[in-house]
Each structure stands twice: as C-alpha cells, then as structure tokens.
N, C-alpha and C positions, 0 to 999 in steps of 0.2 A: 715551470716551463723554461726556466733559465737554461737548463741543459739542452733543451730543444733549440733554443736560440743559438747556442754554440754550434750545433749541427748546421743550422741555416747560415751562420756566419762563415763556416768552413766551406759550405757550398758556394757562397758568393765569391769567396777568395778563389776557389777552384775555377769558377766560370770566368772571372776577370783575368786571372792568369792565363787561361786558355785563349781568350781573345787577344791578349797582349803577347802571346807566345813566350811566356816565362815558364819554361819547361820544368825547372827545378821546383818552383812553387806549386805548379799544377800537379806534378806527380806526388809531392809531399802532402798537399791538401787532399788529394784523391784518396790516399791510403789512411788519412785521418777521419774520413767521413763515417765509415761503419763503426769504428770504436766510439766516436762521439754519439752516434745514434744508439748504440748498445748501452752506453752510459746513461743516456736519457731513459731508455726502457727500464733499466735496473733501478734507477732512482725514482721514477715517476709511477710505476705500476705496483699496485699492492698484491697482484697475483702473477708472479713470474713463471713463465712456462719455459722449460729447457729447450723445447723445439724452436722457439723464437731466438733464443741465444745461439743455438747451432746454426740456424738460418742466416743470422747476421755475421757470424764468424766465417761461414762459407762464402758469403757475399764479399766479405773483406778479402778473403783469399783470392776470389775472382778478380777483384779490383787490382790487387797487386800483380797477379799474373797477366792481366790484360794491358798493363802498362807496356808490355812487350808484345802486343797483339799482332805485330807484323811478322813475328816468328810463329810458324804453324804449331809447334809443340806447345808454346805458351798459350796460344789461342785456344787449342783443344782442352788444355788443362783448366783454363779460365772458364770455358764453356761448361765443363764438367762440374766445376765448383758452383757455378750459378744454377745449374740443373739440380744439383743436390740441395741447394738453398731453397729452391721452389718446392722440392719434395717435403722438406721440413716445414715450410709454410703451409703446405697442404695438410700435413698431420696436425699442425697447430689449429688451423681453421676448423677442421672436422672435429677436433677434440672440444673446441669451444662451442661449436654449433650444437653438438650432442645429439642432434636428430637431422634427418634429411628431408628436404622438401622435394618429393618425388617428381611432381609435375615440372617444377623449375629445373630439376636435374635433366629430365628428358628434353625439355625445350633447349636447355643450354647445350646439350650434346648435339642436338639437331643443328643448332647454329654453329657450334664449334667445329664440326667436321669440315663443312665447306670453307669456313674461315681459315682453318689451318691449311687447307689445300691452296687457297688463294695466296696466303702469305708465302708458302713454300715456292709457288710458281713465280711470284714477284721477286723473291730473293735470288732464285736461279743459282744456287750454290754449286760450286765445283763438285765433281764426282766424289772425291775423297771426303767432302764435308756434308754430303747429302744426308747420310744416316745420323751423324751427330746433331746437325741442325734440325732434322725432323724430330728427333727425340727431345730436343730442347723446346721446340715449338709446342709439342704435345704437353710437356711438363708445365710450361708457363700458362697455357690456356686452361689446363686443369686447375692450376693454382687460382686463376681468376674465377673459375666455376665454383670452387670451394669457398672463395671469398664471398660470392653471391649467396651461397648456402648459409654462411655466417650472418650475413645481413638479414636474410629472411627468417632465420631462427630467432634472432634478437633484434627486431627493427629499431631504428633510431639513427641519429646523425653519425655515431661512431662507426656502425656497420656500413653505412653509405660511404664514408670516407675510405674505409678499408677496400671496399669493392671498387670505388672509383680509382683509387691508387693502383689496384691490380690491373685495371684496364689501361691506365697510363703506362704501367710496366710493360705490357704487351707492345704498346706503341713504341716505347723506348727501345726495346730490344729488336723489334722489327726494323726500326729506323737505323739503328747501329749496324745490323747485319746487312741491310740493303746498301748502305753507304760503303761498307767494307767490301762487299762483293761487286760493287760498281765503282764509279769514279768518286773518290772522297773529296768533299769540298774543302776549301781553305780552313774554315772554322769547324772542322769535324768534331774536335774534342768538346768545344763549347756547345755545339748543336745537340750532340748525343747525351751530354751530361745533364742538361736541363730536365728532361722528363725522367731520367734515372733518379736524380736527387729528389724530385717531387714524389715519385712513386715509392721509393723506400721510406722517405720521411712520412708520407701519407699513411702507409700501412702501419707503421709503428705508432704514429700519433693516434690513429683510430683505435688501435688495440689498447693503448693507454687510456683513452677517453672512455672505452667501453667497460673497463674493469671486469672483464670476463674471467671466470674461474678456469 
C-alpha cells in the first residue's frame, strides 16, 4: 500500500497548495495524481486490465487539459478525455462483473433518467455546452450503474468501495460543472479536487482489493 500512500500524499499537497494559492505546486501535483494512481494499480494488482490503464491515462490527459479550463477549447477536450475515461471504466466493470443483474439494471435506469435530468437542469449549461455536458452526464451515470453491477456480481467490501467511489465521482463532476457554470468560489480548486481525489482513488483501491480477473 506504500504506492497508494504516495497518491494520497500528492493529493494532500494538491489540496494544501490550492488553499494557499500556490499555483505552480497545485498544477504540478495535479498532473502527478493519475501517474501515481496508475503506478499503484500496476504494482498492487495481480490481474491488470488494459481498460483500467487506458481509463487512468485518459483521466490524466483530462487533468492536464483542465488546468486551462477557462479556455473553451481546453475545457471541451478535457471533458472529452474524461468522457472516454468513463467509457473504459464501463468496459472494465462489465468485463469483471461477467454477468448482469437485470432487476438492478432496470431500477438503476429508472432512477438514472430523472437524476440526469435534474443534474442537467441544475447545471444550466450554455447552449454550446448543452450537448457535450449531456453526453458526459450520461457517461458518468452509466459508469456508476456498471460499478453497481460489479458490486452485485461479486459482493464484498471491494465492490462496495468501487460503487461508492463512482457515486462520489458523479458528485465531484456535478459540483465542478455547477461551480464553473455559475459563480466560482474563492477556493474552487480545493473544493472540487477533494471528491475527485477520493473518487479516483476509491475506484482503483476497490479494484485492487477485489483481485478480479
């Protein structure tokens, strides 16, 4: 777990630097987060899935691009990178689950549809961003539904951690988008990075603990 401690340490450095407005350290620590998490995954898991590697690499690209989130082109590219990251998480979770819990899938979709609509209404994205934001919202909620399928297919603490982290991920991105599309608070970077660091770390920690093929 020493490599996971490195990820946690980098996360703490990122949050402290964000609170103290040390932009150089904040940006550098942010782009070190996913490489540290990927290193933990590669070192700690006996069953490496390429889909997880790609998901983390895409999240890393998204982190780098969103450093310049105030520029529309960078924001859209960052959003696309994270959307694809969720797609690869979806593939990984379904691969590991191996089977679907149909009742849970139906209930999840019944809950997800109004939830997505509520989130989109609350975000109130500008016209040019409505389609990208809607596509992203659908992707991340589907990712969480697939995390639930993984938990139900192989019950235990590991699956519960993955699913809980996926829910935190939804909260993280909804919070970031809401604050971006409305008035951003003084400590925007610190506020939005806390759930993101927890979500990404929780997903990978759960996968490592589960030892899924």
